[in-house]
Structure formats: C-alpha cells, structure tokens
N, C-alpha and C positions, 0 to 999 in steps of 0.2 A: 577415546570417546566411543560409546556403543554405536553400532551401525543402525540407522533409523529406517532402513528400507522396509522393515516390517513393523514399524512403530504404530501404536494405536493412539498416538497423540492427536488431539483435536486440532485439525488444520484450520479451523475458523480463527484461531489466534495466530497472528503474525507478530513476531517480536522484532522490533526495530533495533538493529545493532548500531546505535548512535554513539559509537565510541571512536577514538581517533585512529586506530590502526588495526591491522590484521591480528597481531598478537593478542590485543585486548578483546577483539571480536571473537577469536577462537576460544579464549579463556572464558568468556561469557557463555558461549555455546556449550562448552564442556561443563560448566557449572549447572546449566539447565538440563543437560543430558537428554533422556528420552521424553521429558515433560513437554518439550517444544519441538516441533518438526518443520516449522515454516519461519523463515527469517527475511527481514527487509534490510537491504544494504543500499545506502544512498550516497549522494554527492559528498557528504562530509567525510567519507572514508575513501573516496576515489583515489586520492594521492597517498593513502596509507595502506594500500594493498587490497582495496575493496574487491576488485575483480578476481584477484588470486584467492581471496577468502571465499567469494561466491563459488568459484570453481571447486575449491577443496571441500566445502560443505556439501555441495551437490554431488560431486563425483566420488568422494571418499567416504562420506558419512550419510549419503542418501537423503539429505534434507531438501526441502523445497525452498526456492529462492525467488524473492521479489526484488528486482533491481530498480531502484527508484531514481532514475536519471532525469525525468521531466524534460525530455529532448524537445528542442525547438530550433528549427533552421529551415532553409529552403528544402524543397522536396527531395532532390537528389542526394543531399547531404544526410537528411534524416533516414532515407532508405538505406544508404550505405552504412550508416552507423548501426542501424537496427540489424542489418544483415550480418555485420561483424559480430555483434553481441549474440546473435542467435547461435553461434558456434559453441557457446557455453552451455546450451541446452537448459537454460533457466526457465522459470515458470511464468513470471509476470515482468513486464517492463512498462514504465510510465512515459508518456509523451504529453505535451500540452494539448489541450482539447480543441484545438483549431482544426476544422475539417481537413484542410489541405495537409496538415502535419500527420493526421491519423491515416489518411489515404496513403501517404508515402510510407509510413511505418508498416502498414499492412502488407506492402509489397515485399518487405524484407524479413518478416517476423519468423518464418518457419513455424515450428510448433509452439513458440512462445506466445503468450496472450498479451495483447496491447491494452493497457489501461489509460484512459484519458483523464487528465486533470481538469476538473470543471472550474471551481474557484477554490484557491488554497484556503485551508481551514484556519489559517492565521489572519485572514483578511476580514474586514467588516466594510460597511458602506463607505465610511470615511476613506478607507484605503482605496476602494474602487474609484472614488471621486478624484483622489490624488493621481491615480493612474489613467485618468480620462476614459474610464469604462462607462458605457452608456448609463443614463439615469435609470432608476427602477429598483425594485426590491431585490436584495441579494438572493433570496430564495427563488424568485421567478427567473432571474438570470441563470442561476445554477441549473434549473430545470431545462431551460432553453438550450444551454450548452450541452447538457447530458443527452437530450434528444438528438441534437445535431451530431454529437460524437457517435452515437449508436448508428445513425444513418450513414455516417462516413466509414463505418466498419470497425469501430472499437469493440473489443471483446468485453469491456467493462469500463467502469468509471471510478475515479477517486472522488469522494464527496463527503461533506460533513454528515455526521450521523443525524443531524437535524433535518437533512433533506432526503435521507434514505427512503423513507416511506413514500414520499411523493415521486421520487425517481422510479422506485419499484412499480408504481402504478402506471408509468408511461407505457403505451403500447409498444414502443421501440425497445423497452427494457426486457422483454420476454427472452429468457435464455441467456441473458447477459449478467455479468458480475457487478456487484457494488462492494467496493472496499473502502472502509472508513477509518481514517486517522482521526485525531482529535478525540480519542477515547480515553477516559480517565476513570479508574475505579472510584467508587463512592469515597469521598474524603480526601482524595489525592489532590495535590496542587495542580492548578491549570497550566502553569508554565506560560508558553507563548501561544497557547491555543485560545481562541475566542468563541468558537462554536463547538461545544463539547456535549458528550452524553456518556453514560456508563456503558460498559461492554454489553450488558444484557439489553439495555435500551436500544443500542445500535442494531443488534441482531433481530430483536423483535420488530424494529422499524423496517427491516428488509435487507440489511447488509448480509453479504455472504462471508466476509472476512473483516476482522477488526485488527488495527495496527496499534500496538502498545509498545512504548519505548521506556521512557524515564521511570514510570512506576515499577518496572521490573528491573532494568539494569542498575538503577540507583538504590534499589532495596538492599538492606544488609544481607538478606538471603534471597537472591534472585529466583531460585527454584521454588522456594516457599511462596514467594509473591506470585509466581506464575500459576502454581497449583491453586492458590486462593482465588485468583482471577478466574481460572477455568471452572472452579466449583460454583462460581456465581452465574455461569452462562445457562441460558435456558436449554432444555433437552432438545436434541435434534428431532425433527419431525420425520 
C-alpha cells in the first residue's frame, strides 16, 4: 500500500473500518489506497486485532487514526487506559462525555485529542427515557453535554450532524473539533442511525470531520464510493 505521509487526501472524511478483523481492515485500507487518509477503528474490531491495525496503519502507512473506544470508568482507570493508548501516537480517542471522565482522560492523553460522546446518534428520545436520562428535548440535552464537555477539557465532541451547527455556535466550541457519525450519502440506507444528514450537510452545519462506514466498505467498489462521496463535499474555505 502506498505511504500516505504526503497524501493529499481530504482528511475531513474518516472511514470507519467496521469489519471483523485486522486482515479485512487492512484489505479495505489497501483497496482505498491514497483516496482515504483517516480511519476509525472501534470496539467491534478490538478483539480482531484493532490496536495492531491502528498501529500498522499509523506507523507504516502514515494514516491518521481515530480510536473509537468510548471509554467510561472511574477516573484513575480512565487516565491509565488513555495513557496506555497514547503510546500508539494515534490522533483521536473517544470517551463518554461525562465531565469527570473527560478530566481524567485529559491527564493521560499526550498528543492525542480527546473527543467526548454527547448522545449516541443511534438514540432517540424513547431510548433516553428507557435509560432514565432526564426529560427534555434530545437536541437541548446534546448541547448541554457538549458545553460541559468543552469546559471539562475535551478537544472536541462526537455529535449528530443535526446538532453540529448549534454546537459550533456555542462559545465553548471555539477552536474545538466536531466529528459527526450518522452521515449517509444521498440515497443510502439509514441502517441503525436515527439522526442523519448527508456528508455535505454535516460539514456546512459546522462539522470538522464526517465518519462514514457502511456506504463505503459495503460498496462493490469502495474506492469509487469514497471518491464519489469526496466529490460531493463543499470546497474548503
């Protein structure tokens, strides 16, 4: 696979390697080549060699890596886990957006950026009720959690593209990142996402990065799908 250290790929696109194991993940990355420079590796691949894949893509192929672990535990454990992960020199790491978790993660992050999860994009108000989350509009709760996350030291947040513009408008969001999953190209199946937007809409609404998985890795030609998606993005300012 070509080395991407000098890649001109658009880093606004992060491709989710939502495949079972290292071999399939590397195969997908090879098929995408220099078209994609930024990958997300999540819990689904943790037991399939996810950390080894992250390290190989980063160190040997010059790719940027977003490790989506959504850590949540007592402070000392979160700090220790984040400090251990920082040795891989990865780019982004997710933790749950509770202020005490973010403060602990910030203590061990090194150069890695900590992204806080506000409300999972697969959830709606009925899900929040079932989880005993306080009453109120899901949009308003997401904004509150984003503001608290920034105040606690998060480098950015993970949020639905439908909340990106409102989060970007928060005073606390200045200089911080907004990363949006739940992005689906026009005409694509929604899958398990409930709060979605197109890639272009998410970026126009204030996102810095969009995360796209199934519409690329499940395509007959993943590289062609990635190129088509990139062509739909608005010009950089």
